[in-house]
C-alpha positions as CSV (number, residue, x, y, z in Angstrom):
1,M,6.5,-68.9,-7.1
2,F,4.7,-65.7,-6.0
3,S,2.3,-65.3,-2.5
4,F,-0.2,-62.9,-2.4
5,F,-0.7,-64.4,1.2
6,K,1.4,-64.3,4.3
7,R,3.9,-67.3,3.9
8,K,4.3,-70.0,6.6
9,K,6.5,-72.6,7.8
10,S,6.5,-75.6,5.3
11,P,6.0,-78.8,6.8
12,E,8.3,-82.0,6.1
13,P,8.5,-82.9,2.9
14,P,6.8,-86.9,2.6
15,P,8.9,-89.4,0.3
16,A,9.5,-89.1,-3.0
17,V,6.6,-90.9,-5.2
18,D,6.3,-91.5,-9.1
19,L,2.9,-89.9,-9.8
20,R,3.2,-91.6,-13.3
21,T,3.0,-94.9,-12.0
22,L,-0.5,-93.8,-10.0
23,P,-3.7,-95.4,-11.9
24,P,-5.8,-92.4,-12.9
25,A,-9.0,-91.2,-10.2
26,P,-12.3,-92.3,-11.6
27,A,-13.9,-88.7,-12.6
28,P,-16.9,-88.0,-10.2
29,A,-20.4,-87.8,-11.1
30,V,-20.9,-84.2,-10.5
31,A,-18.2,-82.1,-9.8
32,P,-19.1,-80.1,-6.5
33,A,-19.1,-76.8,-7.3
34,P,-15.9,-74.6,-6.0
35,T,-17.0,-72.4,-2.7
36,A,-13.5,-71.4,-2.5
37,P,-10.3,-70.4,-5.5
38,A,-8.4,-73.7,-5.1
39,P,-4.9,-73.3,-3.6
40,Q,-1.7,-73.8,-5.2
41,A,-0.3,-76.7,-5.3
42,W,2.7,-77.2,-3.3
43,A,5.3,-79.9,-5.5
44,P,7.6,-81.1,-3.4
45,P,11.2,-81.0,-5.3
46,G,12.4,-83.3,-7.9
47,V,8.3,-83.6,-9.3
48,D,7.5,-82.6,-12.5
49,I,3.6,-80.2,-12.4
50,R,2.6,-80.7,-15.6
51,T,2.1,-84.5,-15.1
52,L,-0.3,-83.6,-12.5
53,R,-3.9,-84.4,-13.4
54,P,-5.7,-80.7,-14.2
55,A,-8.2,-79.8,-11.3
56,A,-12.3,-80.2,-12.3
57,A,-12.7,-76.8,-14.3
58,P,-16.0,-74.6,-12.3
59,A,-19.3,-74.6,-13.8
60,E,-18.9,-71.1,-15.5
61,P,-15.5,-70.0,-16.5
62,P,-15.1,-66.5,-15.1
63,R,-15.7,-64.0,-17.8
64,A,-13.3,-61.3,-18.6
65,M,-13.8,-58.0,-17.7
66,P,-13.8,-55.7,-20.8
67,A,-10.6,-53.3,-20.7
68,A,-11.7,-49.7,-19.6
69,P,-11.0,-47.2,-22.3
70,P,-8.2,-45.4,-21.4
71,V,-8.6,-42.1,-19.6
72,P,-7.8,-39.5,-22.4
73,A,-5.1,-36.9,-20.5
74,M,-6.0,-33.7,-19.1
75,P,-4.2,-30.9,-20.4
76,A,-2.2,-28.9,-18.4
77,A,-3.3,-26.2,-16.8
78,A,-1.9,-23.0,-17.0
79,P,0.1,-21.3,-14.1
80,V,-2.3,-19.1,-12.1
81,A,-0.9,-16.7,-10.7
82,M,-1.8,-16.3,-7.1
83,P,-2.3,-12.4,-6.1
84,P,0.4,-11.2,-3.5
85,P,-1.0,-11.3,0.1
86,P,-2.5,-7.9,0.9
87,A,-0.6,-5.3,2.1
88,P,-0.8,-4.7,6.3
89,A,-2.5,-1.4,6.5
90,P,-1.7,0.0,9.7
91,A,-5.1,2.5,9.6
92,V,-6.7,-0.4,10.2
93,H,-4.9,-1.2,13.1
94,A,-4.7,2.2,14.6
95,D,-8.3,2.6,14.3
96,L,-8.8,-0.7,15.7
97,R,-6.3,0.5,18.8
98,G,-8.4,3.4,19.0
99,A,-11.7,1.5,19.1
100,M,-10.6,-0.4,22.0
101,A,-8.9,2.4,24.0
102,A,-12.5,4.2,23.4
103,V,-14.2,0.8,24.8
104,S,-11.4,0.3,28.1
105,A,-11.5,4.0,28.7
106,P,-13.7,5.2,31.5
107,P,-16.2,7.2,30.6
108,E,-15.1,10.3,31.5
109,R,-11.8,9.7,29.4
110,A,-14.4,9.0,26.9
111,E,-16.2,11.8,27.0
112,W,-12.7,13.5,26.5
113,L,-11.7,12.1,23.9
114,G,-15.3,12.7,22.2
115,K,-14.4,16.9,23.1
116,L,-11.2,16.2,21.3
117,R,-12.0,14.6,17.8
118,T,-14.8,17.8,18.2
119,G,-12.2,20.2,19.2
120,L,-9.2,19.0,16.5
121,R,-11.9,19.1,13.4
122,K,-10.8,22.4,12.3
123,T,-7.4,21.7,12.5
124,G,-7.4,18.2,10.5
125,S,-10.6,18.5,8.5
126,N,-8.0,20.1,5.6
127,I,-5.1,17.2,6.1
128,A,-7.5,14.3,6.1
129,Q,-9.6,15.4,3.0
130,V,-6.3,14.5,1.0
131,F,-7.1,10.9,1.5
132,S,-9.9,11.0,-0.7
133,T,-7.9,10.3,-3.2
134,A,-7.7,7.0,-4.5
135,R,-4.3,7.0,-5.7
136,I,-0.4,7.3,-4.0
137,D,1.4,8.9,-5.9
138,D,3.2,12.6,-5.2
139,A,-0.3,14.7,-6.2
140,L,-0.8,13.2,-3.1
141,Y,2.0,13.8,-1.1
142,E,2.1,17.7,-2.2
143,E,-1.6,18.1,-1.6
144,L,-0.9,16.4,2.3
145,E,2.2,18.9,2.3
146,S,-0.2,22.0,1.8
147,A,-2.5,20.4,4.1
148,L,0.4,20.5,7.0
149,L,1.7,23.9,6.4
150,M,-2.2,24.9,6.6
151,A,-2.0,24.2,9.9
152,D,1.2,25.5,10.9
153,T,3.1,22.3,11.2
154,G,5.8,24.6,10.7
155,V,8.0,24.2,7.3
156,K,10.6,21.7,9.4
157,A,7.9,19.9,10.9
158,T,6.4,19.5,7.6
159,Q,8.9,17.8,6.1
160,W,10.3,15.6,8.6
161,L,6.9,14.3,8.8
162,L,6.3,13.7,4.9
163,D,10.2,11.9,5.1
164,D,8.7,10.0,7.6
165,L,5.6,8.5,6.2
166,K,6.9,8.0,3.3
167,R,9.5,5.7,5.0
168,R,6.7,3.8,6.6
169,V,4.7,3.7,3.7
170,K,7.8,2.0,1.7
171,E,8.1,-0.5,4.4
172,A,4.2,-1.3,4.6
173,R,4.1,-1.4,1.0
174,A,0.8,0.5,1.7
175,T,-1.3,0.5,-1.5
176,E,-4.3,1.9,-0.2
177,P,-4.8,5.8,0.9
178,T,-6.4,5.2,4.0
179,A,-3.8,2.9,4.9
180,V,-1.3,5.9,4.3
181,K,-4.1,7.9,6.5
182,G,-3.2,5.7,9.8
183,L,0.4,5.6,9.0
184,L,0.5,10.0,8.8
185,A,-1.1,9.3,12.2
186,D,1.3,7.0,13.5
187,A,4.1,8.9,12.4
188,I,2.8,12.3,14.3
189,A,2.8,10.8,17.3
190,A,6.2,9.3,17.4
191,L,6.7,13.2,16.9
192,L,4.8,14.2,19.9
193,A,5.7,10.8,21.6
194,P,8.6,12.6,24.1
195,L,6.2,15.5,24.8
196,E,4.0,13.2,26.2
197,R,5.0,13.0,30.5
198,P,3.0,13.1,33.4
199,L,3.3,15.9,35.9
200,V,4.9,14.3,39.3
201,I,3.9,16.6,42.5
202,G,5.2,15.0,46.1
203,E,8.5,14.7,45.5
204,A,9.1,18.4,47.5
205,T,7.0,19.9,50.1
206,P,5.3,22.0,49.1
207,T,5.5,21.6,44.9
208,V,6.1,25.1,43.7
209,M,5.0,25.9,39.9
210,M,5.2,29.1,38.4
211,V,2.7,29.5,36.1
212,V,3.6,31.8,32.6
213,G,2.7,33.5,29.3
214,V,1.2,36.1,26.8
215,N,-2.1,38.2,27.8
216,G,-4.9,36.3,27.2
217,A,-3.0,33.2,25.7
218,G,-5.5,31.4,29.5
219,K,-3.5,31.7,32.3
220,T,-6.2,32.2,35.6
221,T,-8.4,30.2,33.8
222,S,-5.6,26.8,33.4
223,I,-4.7,27.5,37.0
224,G,-8.2,26.9,38.1
225,K,-8.8,24.1,36.1
226,L,-5.3,22.4,36.7
227,T,-5.9,23.0,40.7
228,R,-9.3,21.1,40.4
229,H,-7.6,18.2,38.6
230,L,-5.1,18.7,42.0
231,A,-7.8,19.0,44.4
232,D,-9.6,15.3,42.8
233,E,-6.3,14.0,43.5
234,D,-6.7,15.0,47.6
235,Q,-3.3,18.0,47.5
236,K,-3.7,20.4,49.6
237,V,-3.3,23.8,47.0
238,L,-2.2,27.3,48.2
239,L,-2.9,30.0,44.8
240,A,-0.5,33.1,44.5
241,A,-1.9,35.9,43.4
242,A,1.1,37.6,41.5
243,D,-0.3,39.4,38.7
244,T,-0.9,42.4,40.3
245,F,-0.7,44.5,37.6
246,R,-4.3,43.7,35.7
247,A,-7.5,44.7,36.8
248,A,-9.6,42.2,38.8
249,A,-6.9,39.3,38.1
250,R,-6.9,38.8,41.7
251,E,-10.7,38.7,42.1
252,Q,-10.9,35.8,38.7
253,L,-8.3,33.8,40.6
254,T,-10.3,34.2,44.3
255,V,-13.1,33.0,41.9
256,W,-11.5,30.4,40.9
257,A,-10.2,29.1,44.2
258,G,-13.8,29.4,45.9
259,R,-14.8,27.0,42.8
260,N,-12.3,24.6,43.7
261,R,-12.4,25.7,47.5
262,V,-8.5,26.2,48.4
263,E,-6.9,29.0,49.6
264,V,-5.5,32.2,48.0
265,V,-2.6,34.7,49.0
266,S,-2.7,38.0,47.7
267,Q,-1.6,42.0,48.6
268,E,-3.7,44.7,46.7
269,G,-1.2,46.6,44.9
270,G,1.6,44.5,46.3
271,D,5.1,43.3,44.2
272,P,4.7,40.4,42.3
273,A,7.9,39.2,43.9
274,A,6.7,39.4,47.3
275,V,3.4,38.2,47.1
276,T,4.8,34.9,45.9
277,F,7.5,34.7,48.7
278,D,4.8,34.9,51.0
279,A,2.8,32.4,49.3
280,V,5.4,30.0,49.3
281,V,6.5,30.4,53.0
282,A,2.4,29.8,53.7
283,G,2.6,26.8,51.8
284,K,5.4,25.2,53.9
285,A,3.9,26.5,56.9
286,R,0.3,25.3,56.8
287,A,1.6,21.6,55.2
288,C,0.5,22.4,51.5
289,D,1.2,20.0,48.8
290,V,1.1,22.7,45.6
291,V,1.9,26.2,45.3
292,I,1.2,27.9,42.4
293,A,2.3,31.3,41.8
294,D,0.0,33.3,38.6
295,T,2.3,35.3,37.3
296,A,1.0,38.8,34.9
297,G,1.3,38.7,31.2
298,R,4.0,39.3,29.2
299,L,5.1,39.5,25.7
300,P,8.6,38.2,24.6
301,T,9.5,41.2,23.3
302,Q,9.2,43.4,26.5
303,L,12.5,42.8,28.1
304,H,11.7,44.6,31.1
305,L,9.0,42.9,31.5
306,M,10.7,39.4,31.0
307,E,13.2,40.6,33.7
308,E,10.2,40.6,36.5
309,L,9.8,37.3,35.3
310,K,13.2,36.4,36.1
311,K,13.3,38.7,39.5
312,I,10.1,36.1,40.8
313,K,11.4,33.2,40.1
314,R,14.8,34.4,41.6
315,V,12.5,35.0,45.2
316,I,11.2,32.0,44.7
317,T,14.3,30.2,45.3
318,K,15.1,32.8,48.5
319,A,11.6,30.9,50.0
320,Q,12.5,27.6,48.9
321,P,16.2,26.5,47.6
322,D,14.7,24.0,45.3
323,A,12.4,25.9,43.9
324,P,10.6,26.6,41.7
325,H,9.9,22.6,40.6
326,E,8.0,23.5,37.4
327,V,7.9,26.2,35.3
328,L,4.8,26.3,33.2
329,L,4.2,28.3,29.9
330,V,0.5,28.4,28.7
331,V,0.4,29.0,25.1
332,D,-3.0,29.9,23.3
333,G,-3.0,27.4,20.3
334,N,-4.7,30.0,18.3
335,T,-1.1,31.5,17.4
336,G,-0.2,29.2,15.3
337,Q,3.5,29.5,14.6
338,N,3.2,33.0,16.8
339,A,3.1,29.9,19.6
340,L,6.6,28.8,18.8
341,A,8.6,31.8,19.1
342,Q,6.7,32.4,22.3
343,V,8.4,29.0,24.3
344,K,11.6,29.7,22.5
345,A,11.4,33.1,24.2
346,F,10.2,32.2,27.8
347,D,12.4,29.1,27.6
348,D,15.4,31.0,27.0
349,A,14.2,33.7,29.9
350,L,12.9,30.9,32.3
351,Q,14.0,27.8,31.2
352,V,10.3,26.5,31.0
353,S,9.4,22.7,32.0
354,G,6.3,22.0,30.6
355,L,3.5,23.3,28.3
356,I,0.0,24.1,29.0
357,I,-1.8,24.4,25.6
358,T,-4.8,25.8,24.8
359,K,-8.4,26.7,23.3
360,L,-7.3,23.6,20.2
361,D,-10.8,24.3,20.0
362,G,-11.0,27.6,18.2
363,T,-8.2,26.8,15.6
364,A,-7.4,26.1,12.5
365,K,-3.7,25.8,13.6
366,G,-3.4,22.9,16.1
367,G,-0.4,21.3,13.8
368,V,2.1,23.9,15.7
369,L,2.5,20.8,18.2
370,A,4.4,19.0,15.8
371,A,7.0,21.9,15.3
372,I,7.2,22.6,19.0
373,A,8.0,18.7,19.2
374,L,10.7,18.9,16.4
375,W,12.2,21.8,18.1
376,A,12.6,20.3,21.8
377,R,13.9,17.3,20.0
378,E,16.9,19.5,18.6
379,R,16.7,21.7,22.0
380,S,17.7,18.0,24.0
381,A,20.4,17.5,21.5
382,K,22.4,20.7,21.5
383,Q,21.5,21.1,25.8
384,P,21.9,17.4,26.4
385,G,21.6,18.6,30.3
386,L,19.0,20.8,30.3
387,R,15.4,19.4,31.2
388,P,13.2,18.4,28.4
389,L,10.3,20.1,27.8
390,V,7.1,18.6,27.7
391,V,2.9,19.4,27.1
392,Y,1.3,18.2,30.6
393,F,-2.0,19.5,29.4
394,I,-4.8,20.2,26.3
395,G,-7.3,22.6,26.5
396,V,-10.3,22.9,24.4
397,G,-12.9,24.7,26.1
398,E,-13.9,26.8,28.7
399,Q,-15.1,24.2,31.3
400,L,-13.3,22.5,34.2
401,A,-13.3,19.2,32.5
402,D,-11.8,21.0,29.1
403,L,-8.2,20.5,30.0
404,E,-6.9,17.2,30.0
405,T,-3.7,15.1,30.4
406,F,-1.4,15.1,27.1
407,N,-1.5,11.8,25.4
408,A,0.4,12.0,21.6
409,R,-1.7,8.7,20.1
410,E,-5.2,10.2,21.4
411,F,-3.7,13.8,19.4
412,A,-2.4,11.9,16.6
413,R,-5.9,9.8,15.6
414,A,-8.3,12.8,16.8
415,L,-7.0,15.3,14.7
416,L,-7.1,12.6,12.1
417,D,-10.6,11.4,12.2
């Protein structure tokens, strides 16, 4: 017997009674309407419930509800191909990072980033234009190769960037040219990252810097701007006017020193090495933090003049055994691939420690930094014990504030904006 209610414990059954001997009960005049369905009778063992008197029928028997019509089966829906998840778009991520950097950067740095974008527009416009196409195919890579070569990136650095870019596109499953543009910025930043390193002052007292470069690269102007950066950091700077060959070089350096309120050691018509020696000795005596020697411009092909630079470096070592602590090469960004040749020549003669890249606002050849970065990697691989070459500063104008520290990510983003 089934029950749709929770079962309870049964009471003790009464003695067996033969219900067939009981007289029939008189039928009531009016059967009261049941208020609830009568519970099913409990039958003791041995009793035939078929002989029991049936319960009075309700006033109106319940009507059977018509059976609901069968619901037609829905036809099986054709499988719908869900679109694959969108591929990551590193270009957007790069742009977001750039936006966040611009927001969090101090006002002077944000102003510099604007100048950098404007200054690199001549170099980056042809590269950025490649990504106006709607497809990623061999034609896009061919156009990009031509644009990089036009920016004086160089054959080896261009091939390195293209190989790295294709790998990044494959890994990111990029499908839009704008995403490829962001991946190219990542590739350029990765190539330039080893060149990014801060200029350290204070490990020696004074820190002696020797500034070299070809005529017209902007050595004296860069020294004036660098002095301003150091003065802003409360560093006591002494300048050495060792460019005794160029007319008015001493006067030009004196003007920059006056703007930055620093002292200059000079001798009219004196020997460049002697002037530098006196400046280092004076810097030690006056407790200066930094001594910067401005040297005469030299072409790498003028071997006898390059020997003069070697002499200056030897004399500095005599004045202070661990000096010079920095040999800074100033490179004109307008010279393109010729800038790489200058870096190689000056490094062979003096072991250059850092670069200052100037005049990037007036050139379409700013891609030479990629060529320099690749060469610097090869240089470190061939000579592991040699001090790595870095880029300390880049310049995009003539004002004091137009020389700023080099940041690989900022440069790559500004190049492609």
